NULOBA-571916 format. One record per residue (C-alpha): residue in three letters; z, x, y. Coordinates in steps of 0.05 Angstrom, whole numbers, plus 5000, padded with zeros to 4 digits. Layout:
N
alaZXY/...
This chain:
603
met647591171589/arg650791841576/ala655892181620/ala658492891623/pro665293211638/leu664893111713/leu672193211731/leu673693801686/leu667594171712/cys669293961783/ala676494201775/ala674094871750/val670695011816/ala674695261876/gly675194741931/cys672894161888/gly678793691890/pro681293051922/ala677492891985/glu675192292025/pro667992102013/gly664092492064/ala668693102064/ala664793712041/pro668594302011/ala667894992039/gly661395312022/ala657994662002/gly652494282037/pro653593582064/ala657093152013/ala654192511985/gly657091932022/ser657392282090/gly653292092150/asp649392732140/ala648392662066/ala645293212025/ala637893302037/ala633093371980/pro629994071972/gly622794091994/ala622993422030/ala617893442086/pro618393022149/ser613392462152/glu612691742175/ala619091362162/trp617690762118/phe625090572125/thr630590722174/glu637790742150/arg641890302196/ala648090062159/arg653490332206/glu649290202268/ala648489472247/gly655889382231/ile656189482156/asp661590002147/phe663189872074/val665090462030/his665790361955/phe671890641918/asn671190781844/gly678490951827/met677191631794/ser683791951774/gly681592451721/glu682391991661/phe674891901647/his674691151649/leu667490941636/ala667790381687/glu668590891743/ile661191071744/met657890391731/ala658989991796/pro657589691846/gly652589141860/ala650988771925/ala648088111949/leu643587902007/phe644287142014/asp644486622069/met651686402066/asp651585962128/gly644685652125/asp642385942191/gly635986252163/asp638086982160/leu641087402104/asp648387572101/ala651188142059/tyr656488162004/leu658888821975/val663088911912/gln669189361913/gly672989751860/arg680389931852/met684790421816/leu684190421740/gly689790561691/ala696890301683/gly701390481741/arg695990851780/thr695990801856/leu691391051911/asp695691681913/asp692891861844/ala685691801867/leu681392431867/thr677592151927/pro681891651966/pro678491132009/pro676791362080/ala681791172134/his677290622164/val676890232098/pro681589622101/leu687289582052/pro688489272003/leu681589411975/thr677288781968/asp669988591967/arg666988522037/leu662887962068/tyr658488112129/arg655387552170/asn648487692198/asp648487542273/leu641087692283/gln638487572353/ile631087482368/ala628787512441/glu622987112469/asp618587732465/gly620187812391/ala624988392400/arg630488382347/thr637688582352/leu640788652283/arg648288602279/phe652988452221/thr660188212231/asp665588312178/val668087612163/thr671887762099/ala678687572128/gly680086842113/ser673586752073/gly677086682006/leu672887261978/gly678687741974/ala677887901900/ser681888521883/ser679888621810/tyr675089181790/gly668488881813/met661789031781/gly656188581805/val654287921837/ala649487341827/ala647886841882/ala645186121879/asp647085401896/phe649985201829/asp652584521851/gly646384291890/asp649884181957/gly645084631995/arg649885202003/val649285871966/asp655086041920/leu656986711889/tyr658586921818/arg662287581816/thr662487991751/ala668188471738/leu671988891689/gly676388311673/ala675787581692/asn669487381730/his669686951793/leu665486351815/phe666086271890/arg663985581913/asn661285581985/asn665285082026/gly660285072083/asp665185302136/gly665186052124/thr670186002067/phe669486021992/ser673885751935/asp674486081867/val672885531817/ala671385971757/gly677185721716/arg675784991727/ala668285111716/gly669485481651/val665886121670/asp671786601680/asp669887041621/ala674887621618/gly670488151586/trp666388671623/gly660788311658/val655488691697/ser649088301714/ala648387541715/ser642987041732/phe642786311753/phe636785931725/asp634885241699/phe633485341626/asp633184611606/arg629284351667/asp634583831685/gly634684061758/arg641384411753/leu642385161752/asp645285451688/leu648286151682/tyr646986751638/val652187311640/gly650588001612/asn656788331583/tyr657189081571/val662089331518/val668889141489/tyr673389561533/asp680889661535/leu683690151585/ala690090221546/asn686390411483/glu680190741510/glu676091191465/arg677091941477/cys670692351474/phe669393091480/thr663693571492/leu661294051438/thr665894581468/gly671894131463/glu672493911535/arg674293191553/asp668192761569/tyr666292051587/cys664391671524/ala657291421514/pro656490661505/lys655190761431/ser662490961425/tyr664290241440/val662789571407/pro657689171448/ala660388531479/pro656687871468/asp653287571529/arg654686861552/leu649986281566/tyr653085691605/arg649685021614/asn651084671680/arg653583961665/gly652783741737/asp660083561748/gly662484251769/val663584471698/phe659384921653/glu658984861578/asp658785511537/val652485421495/thr651986151473/ala652385971399/ser648285331398/ala642785651440/gly642286241393/val643286791444/gly649587011409/arg645687231347/ala643787911376/tyr646688301433/gly647689001459/pro651189331519/ala647788911572/leu646489221641/gly640388861668/val638888101665/leu632587761689/ala630587031682/ala623086871686/asp617486511649/phe614887081606/asp610086691563/gly607086231616/asp609185571584/gly613085331646/trp619985441615/val624486001639/asp626186551590/val631387111594/tyr630387861588/val636588301575/ala636389051585/asn641389381538/asp644190081546/gly641790521490/arg640089941442/pro633989491434/asn633089001490/gln632488241481/leu627087771505/trp629887071495/ile623986601493/asn625785891512/gly624585401455/arg624584801503/asp629884471460/gly636084831484/thr634985421438/phe632286131448/thr628886621401/asp628987381411/arg621787611413/ala622788291447/leu620388691387/leu614388251373/asn612388231447/gly613088991457/val619189021503/ala624989181455/val623689941455/asn618990421490/gly611990601466/gly614991151422/gly619490661387/ala625890911419/ser631490511452/glu632890741523/ala638690691572/ser635790081608/met639489941672/gly635189631727/val629589131713/asp624488711750/leu618188311736/gly611888281780/asp604288271778/phe602989001798/asp595589001779/ala593788311807/asp590988061741/gly594987411743/asp600687581695/asp607387911709/asp609188621686/leu615988901670/phe619189521699/met625689851676/thr629890451698/his633090951650/val637091601650/thr634992311662/thr630092571608/glu627991851593/thr622191641635/asn622590971670/thr618290461634/leu612690011657/tyr611089481606/ala604189211627/asn602888491608/ala596788441563/gly596987681569/asp601387111542/gly607587541547/phe605388121502/phe606688801534/glu604489531528/asp608290141552/arg603890441606/gly608790821651/ala605791501638/met598591251648/val599990991719/gly604091581744/leu611091301737/gly613391721678/ala613792451699/pro616792331769/ser622691961737/leu624592491685/pro629692851730/tyr632892211754/thr637591671730/gly635291001758/phe639290371769/gly637289841821/thr629789701828/ala624689181848/trp617289041853/val616188951929/asp609989011972/phe613489442024/asp607189582066/asn604388872058/asp597689132034/gly597388611978/trp599789081922/leu606789111894/asp610389781905/leu616790021871/leu623390271897/val628490581850/val635490781870/asn638391361831/gly644991681813/glu646792111754/val651591961698/gln651492691677/val653893231725/val648593631761/glu650494351748/arg647794631813/leu652294131851/val658294341810/leu656995071826/ala656494871900/ala663494561895/asp660893861907/pro666593351901/phe662192841866/pro656393211832/leu652392611809/his648292471871/gln640792421872/arg635292191919/asn632291501914/gln624891421901/leu619191021932/phe612590911895/arg606490631930/asn601690211889/leu594590481893/ala590889821886/gly593189731814/arg590290391790/gly596790781792/phe602590981836/glu603691521888/asp610691811896/leu612291771970/ser619491991964/asp618392661999/arg614492342056/ala617791672069/gly622691932121/pro630092132128/ala632691532089/phe629691832026/ala632692512040/leu639592222028/ser642592441962/glu647891951936/val650291601873/ser646490951881/arg647490351835/gly645889651860/ala640089481906/ala639088791939/phe632288641970/gly630588162027/asp627988092098/val634488172137/asp631188172206/asn626087622190/asp620188032214/gly615887932152/asp617488532109/val622688692057/asp628889112072/val633889402022/leu641489402018/val643689981973/ala650589991941/asn653090691926/asn658490881877/asn664391201913/gly660491221978/pro657890812037/ala652990242032/arg646190372062/leu641689872097/leu634390092095/ile630289732148/asn622789692134/glu618690002190/val611589912164/gly610589242130/gln609788822193/arg603489192212/asn599388792161/pro598788032159/trp604087692117/leu606187012092/gly613586812088/leu615586242042/arg622085892027/leu621285451966/val626084861960/ala626984471895/ala626483721894/ala633383681861/gly637883781921/ala636584261978/arg637184901937/asp632385481933/ala627485401875/thr628986061841/gly624186151783/ala618285841820/arg611686231818/val607086261879/gly599686391881/val596586561949/phe589086491956/arg585486922009/ala578487172024/gly576387851999/gly581687971946/pro584987721882/val589987161880/leu596887431897/trp602187181849/arg609487261868/arg616086981842/ala621986671878/arg627887031848/ala634787271866/asp636387651801/gly633788291770/ser634988981800/tyr641889201776/ala648288781784/ser645488511849/ala642587881882/gly636887871931/asp633187411979/pro630186811941/arg624886741995/val617987031982/val614387522028/val606987592010/gly603188172042/leu595987982056/gly592788662067/glu586788572114/ala586487812107/asp588587452170/ala588886762137/val589986432070/ser585685882040/gly591285571999/val598085651966/arg599685421896/val606885341871/glu608785281798/trp615684971802/pro621085091748/ser620884341734/gly613784401708/arg610484081770/val604584451801/glu602684341874/glu598084631927/trp598284682003/asp592884832054/gly593585092125/val599885502113/pro600485962175/val600886712169/arg605887182204/ser611186642202/trp616286322155/thr614585652123/thr618785202079/leu615284852021/thr619184301988/glu617584061917/gly614183391918/thr610883461986/gly604583831964/arg598083621931/gly599083531856/val594883971810/gln592683721742/gly592984171681/gly600084441689/ile602085161685/arg596185651682/
């Protein structure tokens, strides 16, 4: 990641000064963060794949990044978001991470862009309960209620990201919040409240955490925790960097010492043991921004991929004995096809070409193309982004949150990338834009595994918004069988993109429940068998993207198939089971141990 002298350039332009998000200076177009956000040049009206409905649905969150002109690197790195079922009622609630002022003695009066008047003070993260109503005729009324007050989630530190999972096996989803400073572990009490148990649990690392993932690395039925840390960062002694012409600038991450990540083993008694050293993951590290837990080599044990900012990435292969070995370079995912380290923010894994193995996608900064590492089998990868049409369209953009999702339910995994610069856009500075980092988000449709079509100009008004997007959480918020997106914008409003096209095709909705307790079986792999097409492999996951947590349930688009002949689940425990007669166009819960056992194990 590389940033440019935003505030000095901004201050040099008449009218570019302190303003509420959404207030456009004289002579400028609509500002990023307003209800009428800047439209992309050349965007043509077309069918809306998504409709933006955050404020309409009751999500009025606006992120505050605390910019005061001191060029603190943290200002441009947050926030993340979570979609998770906090109350067990079967629909997805929303959690959004907030910032604060940075710098000793700084108050909101020092902010270049103070929070809008409707944002509650003091600034905290916000929790929104989903009060979805479904009528007898299937009509849906989507409404979120702000239930932050009294929830125990009033963290006021500088938040970065969030991971969600049931770490204690009581059937309730808990939250792990990363921050610039001590992290929080919020245990779900089951009554709409949460308790911060990070200190007692031993996971209150006080560095600069960004992305994290819960996963069961030792197959003991308990969820362990990997925390990706960015750089060693001290506001009081922050590096001072300058442009070639001597102007003050944000420092690149290479100006800082990378911070070691953390791996915590869940002991099962509410306490985690720091096994970073004994597991071997402390041997190599970089400025971690993306974290993804998945079985990369198909041996039935969950591995960890870490996307580092400007340094080689790590692929920690699980040794099945409590240790990990970094095989990123050997397996082709440490650097791009040209041998260069890239910025590496967002990350996700999915079988885009329906060949039975999962492929890796990563987002990067402007002038670095986003990267598709295609799996050649057994966890060995090849950089094929340019070959499938994902390289050139990403050159002008800086991507953060992302995911492989079959948005139109045609059976092929598409891509959504949310963008926002870390270098000023000069044309926006010249237009006196108060936050000249905003960009459009991008939607890529999968052309049956042969390549990708950029639909960003034709996917409707939601993709004409130009904002500084960071986290993206993915899940079916209205339970209609397609995946929606909660986008967390830096110094701007959250956006809720409701899918308008996926439910036209048949779909299969699955919640996978582990035998150990009543928790979601994140890390499970699902194969759906249907007539007239390849087996569709999907993963139950809540991690990936960027600093965000998504729906652990699985939506499988079936294309033209109106039935499935079978469903196979490869559980994180190593068990493999199959089910027949799973209905389409509805949600079904599959619990480990209730299916037909399959001999032969994983693949």
